[in-house]
N, C-alpha and C positions, 0 to 999 in steps of 0.2 A: 550586535551593532544596530543602531536605530536610525541611521541616515538613509537618504535616498540614493539608490545605486542604478542610475540609468545613464544612457548616452556616454559622453566622454568620461564621466565619473567612473564608469566601470573599467575603461581602459587605463585610467590613472591608477585605480586600485591595483590592477594587475602589475603595473610597474612598481608600485610601492612594495607589493608582496615579494617581487623578484629581488628587490634591494635587500630585503631581510632574510633571504634564503640561507646564506652561510651559517648564521646562528641557529636556524631551525634545523638544518641538516645534521647538526651534531647530536641530535636527540635520537639515538638509535634504540629501537625497541629491545627489551630484554625478554626474549621468547622463553616460554616454559610450557609444559603440558597444561592443557585447559582443564577446568574442573570436570568432575564426573558428569556424564550426560552429554558431553560435546563430541565424543568419539575419540579413539585413541590416537589418531594421527594429527589431530588439530592442536595447534599451538596458540597460546594467548599471550598478550602483552598489553601495555597501556602507554599512552603518551600524554603530555600535558599541552594545553592550548589556552589562549586567553579567554577569560569569560566574556570580555568585551574587546573586540578587535580595534576599537578606537583608542583603547588604553592597553596596548600589547604587553606592557610591563606590569600591569595591574594584577588583580586576582586571577588565578589559573584554575582550570577545571581539568578533569581527566577524561580521556576518550579510550574506551576498551576496544581492542582490535584482536583479530584472529587470523591464522594463516594455515592453509593447506598447501604444502609445497608442490611445485610442479613435479611430475613424474619423470621428466626428461632433464638431463643436465644442460641441455641446450635450449633452455626456456627463452622466450622473447620478452618477458616482462611480468607485470602483475595485472590481475583483473579484479578491480574493486567492485564489491557487491552491495546492493541495498534492496531489501524486500518490500519496502513501501511503508504504509501507515497513513499519515505520519505518526511516529511514536513507537514503531516496532523495533525490537532488538534485531541486530543482524549478525551477531557473532557466530551463531550456529549455521548461517547460510552456506559457508563453504562446504560443509559436510553434505548438505542436500544437493548442491550444485555439482560437487565432485562425484556424487553417486549417479547423477542423471546425465551430465554432459558427456558428449563424445570424447574419446581419448585424445583426439587432436587438441581439444581445449585444455584438458588437464595436463597434457604433456607440456604445453607451451606457456602456461601461466601459473604463477602462485595465485591461489584464490584467497582474497583478502576480505574478511568480514569486519564489521564494526558496529558498535552500539552508538547511534547518533547522539549528540549532546542531549542530555535530559533523560536518556533511556537506559534500561538494563544496568550493566556494570559500569557504564560511564557515570559521571557525576549526575545523579538523578534530580529531576524536578518533581514537585508534589503540590497538589492543592489540598492536601490533608483531608481527603474524602473519608467519610464514614462508610462502613460496609453497606448501609442502606443507600448511600449516594452512588455506589459503584455498580448498581444494577444496570445491565447492558442496555435495556430499553429506555433508560434515562440518559445514559451517556450519548447514545445515538437516539435522539428523542422521538418517541412515538406519542401521538396525542392519546387522550383518554378514549374509551370506546365510543363515546358520543361525539368525538372530534374536538372537544374542548382542550385548550392548551394552558389553562390556568395553572395547573401544577407544573407544567414545563417552564412557564415564565418564572415562577417562584424558585424552582430548582436552578435555572440559569443565573438568576440574579444572586442567589446565595453562593453558588460555586464560583462565580466571578469575583466575589468579595474574598473568598478563601484563596483563590489563585493570586490575588493582588498582593498578598503578603510575601510572596517568594521573590528573592533578589535575583534569581537566575532566570525566571520566566521571561523577562523582557528581552533577553539575549538569545532565546531559542527561536531561531528563524532559519529558513532554507538557505539564505545567503551565508549565515554563519556556519551552518553545517557543511556547506560547500567549501568554506575556508578551512574548516577542520579536515576535510578530505585532502586538501592540498598540503596541510601539515603532515597527514599520514604519508602522502607521496614523498615528501621531503625526508621524513624519518626513515622510510624504506630505501632511500638513496636512489630513487628513480627520477629520471628527467621527465618522463611522461607516464601516465597511467591509462590503461583501458578500463572500461566500466560496463557493467550490466546491472540495470535497475528496472524494477517494474512497479506499476501503480504510482504512488507518490514518488517512488524512486526514479520514475521517468522524468518528473519535473525537477527533482534534485540533480539528476545528471545533466539536464539541459541548462540549469543554472550554473553548474560547475563549468561546462564548456563555454558558457558566456563569460564568466569571470576569469577563466584560465584557459583560453583557447590554445595557447602554445604548449600547455602541459597535458593536453588531452590526446589520447591515441585513438583506439578503436572503441566507439561508444555505441552500445545497443540499448535502446529504450523500449520497454515492453509495456503494453496496457497503458496507453499514453494519456496523460492529463493535459487539459487545455491550459496553456501557460498565459493566456490573455485575459482570463476572468476568474482568478482564484480569489476566495475559496467558496463562497456560498453557492455560486452558480454550479460549481463542480458537484456539490451534494444534490442540488435541485434536479440535475439531469438523471439522478437515480430513478425518478418516477417513471419516465418513459422507458428508460433502459431496462428496468426490472420487468415491465410489462412485456417487452419483446423477448427477454431471456426466459421468462416464465413459460412461454410457449414451448421451449425446448423440453423443459421438465414435464409439462403436461402431455406432450406427445410421447415421451419416454414412459411415463406412468400408464398412459392409456394402452400402450403396447404390452404392458405387463399387468393388465387388470386381473388376470387369473391368479397372480401372486399377491398383489396388494389390495385389490378391490377398491380402487380409488376413482374409477370411472372408465367406461369403455371407449370414450372419445376425449380429445383434449378439452372440448367444451364441458364435458361432464367432470373432468378433473378440476377444472377451474371452479365449477360450482361447488365441488366438494371442499375446496379451499375456503370459500366464503362461508359455507355452512360450519366448518370446523372453527374458524376464528370467531364467528358469532357465538357459537356455543361456549367457547372458552372465554370470550368477553363476559358472558353472563355468569359462568361458573368455572373458574380455573380448575385444572386437573391437579389433584393433590399429590404430586410426585415428591420423592424424598429430596430433602434439601430446600427446594423452592417450588411452590405451585407454578404450573405452566398456564399463563394467561393467553388471551388471543394475541396480544402484542408479542409475547414470547414466541409464539408460533410464526408470526409475521417475521420476526427477526431471524429465527432459525431458518426459515424458508429463504429469505434474502441471502443469508450467508452461504447456504448450500448451493445457490445458483452460481457461485464462483467457479465450480468445477463439476464436470459430469461424474467424477469419482464419488461425489457426495450424494448423488441421487438415491442410491439404495438406502442409506441411513435416513435421509429425509422422508422417503416413502414409508419407512418403518415408523418414524415419528408420527406422521399423519395417521397411519394405521392404528397406532396406540391411542391417539386422541379420539379417533372414531370409535374405538372399542372401549374407551374409558379405562385404559389399562395403565395404571401408574408405574408399574414395574417396567413394562416395555418402554414407556416414555422416558423414564430415568436412564435407561440403558442407551437410548438413541439420541438423547440431547447432547448438544455441544455447548457446554457452559463457558462463558468468556473468562479471559484472564482477569485476575483481580489485582493487578499491579497498580501502584499509584502513578508510576511514571508514564504509562501509556496515555491515559486521558489528559494528563497535564501537558504532555508534549503535543498531543493532537490539538488541544485547544490553543496552545501557544502558537503553533504554526498558523492555524486557521484564523486566529484573532489578531496576532501581531502583524499579519501581512494583508489584512483586508478590513475595510471599514464597513461593518455590518449595519443594517437598518436598526434603528432604536425604537420603533413604534410597535407596541404589542398588537395593535389592531391589524397592521399590515401582515404580521405573521399569521394571525388567525384567518384572515381572508385568503391567504395563499395556501394554508393548510386545507381550508374548506374546498378550494378549487382543486387541489391535488387529490383529495379524497374522491372527487367525482371523476376526474380525468384518469387517474392512475390508482385504482382501488387496491391493487396488490400490496402497495407499500403503506396504505392507510394514512396518507398525509405526512409521513415522517420526513421526506426530503426537504420540505419547505419549513419545517418547524424551527423554533427559536433555539439558539445555542448561547452559551455564556458570552460569546462575542458581542451580543447586543448590549451587554452591561460591562464590557471590558474596561479596566482601569487605565490601561496603557494606550498611548496614541499609536495607531498602526503605522508602519513604515510602507513606503512604496515598494512593491515587489520588483525583483530584478526583471528587466525587460529582455526576454529571450528573443534573440534575433540572429540573423546571419552576419556575424562579425568576424569571419575568418576561422570558425571552428573547423576541426577536422571532419571527414565524412562521418555521418551519423545514420544508423539504421533504426527505423521505427517499425515495431511489430504491433499489430492490432487485430483483435477478433471483431467480426462484424456485429456480434450480439454480446458485448461485454456489459455486465450489469452494474459495474462500479466506475469504469472509465470508458464511457461509450464513444462511438465513432467520431462525433463532432470534436472531441478533444484531440484525437490523432490528426484530424484534418487541420485543426488550428495550429498544432505543433509543426506539422509539415510545412504549412505556409510561413510560420514564423522563422523556421530554420532555413528556408529557401532551397537553392539547388544543391547544397551540400548534403541534404538528407534524402533518403529514399524510404517510402512507406510500403511495407508488405502487409496486405490486408487478407485475413483468412476468413472464409465463409463458415464460421462456427461460433458457438457460444462459449461463455466462460471468461474468467478474468486472468489474462496472461496467455501467451502463445508458446514462447520458447521454454522447453524442458517440461512444462506442465501439461502439454497436449502432445499428440503424436501426429501433428500436421507436418508431413514431409517437406512440403513446399516452404512453409515459414521457418521451420526449425533448421533445415539445411541452409537456408539463406543466412541465418544468424551464425551458424557454425562456419560457413565459408568466409564470412566477413571477419570473424574473430581469428580464425586460423590463418587465412590467406590474405586478408585485407580486401577481398573481392566484394564490391558493392554492386547491386543490380544497376544496369544502365538506366532503368526507369522504374517507376512504381510498379508493384506486382500485386495481382489479385490471385489468391490461392483458393482452390476448391476445398470441400470438406476434408476433415482430418483423415489421414491415412497413416499406416505404420511408417515410422522413421527408420530407414535402413541402417543408419550409423549411430543409433541411440545406444548408450551403454546398457540400459535396462529396458528391454522392449515392452514388457507387459508383466502383469501378475502382481501379487501382494507386495513384493519388494518395491516395485515402481510406485504403486499407490501410496505406500507409506512415505516414500521420499517426496512425492508430489504434495502430500498433505503437509509435510514438514516445510516445504518451500512456500506453500500457500499460507501457512500459519501466520507469517509476518505481514501479509498484505493488508488485512484489516480484521482484527480478531473479533469484532462485534457484529 
């Protein structure tokens, strides 16, 4: 949908959607075992939704969904899940959540995953990228070693032309994905849905409760996006956020200098980082598959800051670069997904919902500024995206506000490298007194289930299971063991956490 959805128009839309509910509700999913790789208990199905909600009887697209049934016959409803992105598949998410969530959650809810429109097994979108165009450091654009963005500009312009040929891309928006979520609700025969979403999924959940407040039940938004300034400003905040989060890794590595030899102090670890990226800028390490450049190491470092469980593999990667060891580097690298739908959906959301600057010189100036202020990310957060050359007129994003939504719980880490604290504070202000913010004094992207912060995690579980919202905002100390976690620690937990994080932002 390409129209403006603010103020009274949002309330009118909800009324229109209600009027069409009986026809939608007849579309019951035909559940069947999911394909191999999804886990034996997970069921899959698909529903159809309008490509364009302005033309509901026009072309239809499919949305792929999944279900992990509640373990108690006395369930209270469904918990719809979204891992983030935007552009990430969510069908496998119930398996990870089901393995990590306390039994009270899995007893009471059917866990429902879905591939948002444009992604995965849903009707996909594509910009027909060549393999060379799918390089992660181009998709999330890093400048050249000298700071030039000439190649980034050419890439962005060319990719925007390729994206312009898709008939589906103009309809890939957060608002339309939220409308798809309501179609899922209706197909499941539920009057209301509860929701757990992280990263971009926090914004998606806030938009859903804004468009459909009477159909929202218990809503948990984790790693919270600023709803007031999407999307370029969201990426630009990565500069400062990664500087702050990097200090967590530097301290961790310094405490293990005897193992990894990356520096005896956090300051020394930081210097090691700049030495390594400079060396790889000059001479990439010839690992199997693809040489590792300085920008590759910058990207791998940024991605590993999402969770402490990635610190050991990141330290091994640095160590391999320091020793010029291609075999070790190849073993430690986390190469990105090569799907067509992820970048196309990412750009669709970012470009369809925001009017980006169109002046190349502005991007170069801001990249130069970021390289000085936030050298860890090398100028990437302010770099040019295809949105600067986007063919479609952006629509006005949904105005997230307190319009009678049900109670909402916000979870946020103090040092989140991808959705930093200002976003959570802005969301808290936008949602008003119906929301509560639980802020944890720790780093990483996401609090619930992915960390062992008892204060934050138990607040989320209590809300989902009992409907208990804190009386006021809560500040939690550093992470401690969660007493009611399904999997307390060890390799099994780490694997499930990695699965859950995989959808947050693969690059």
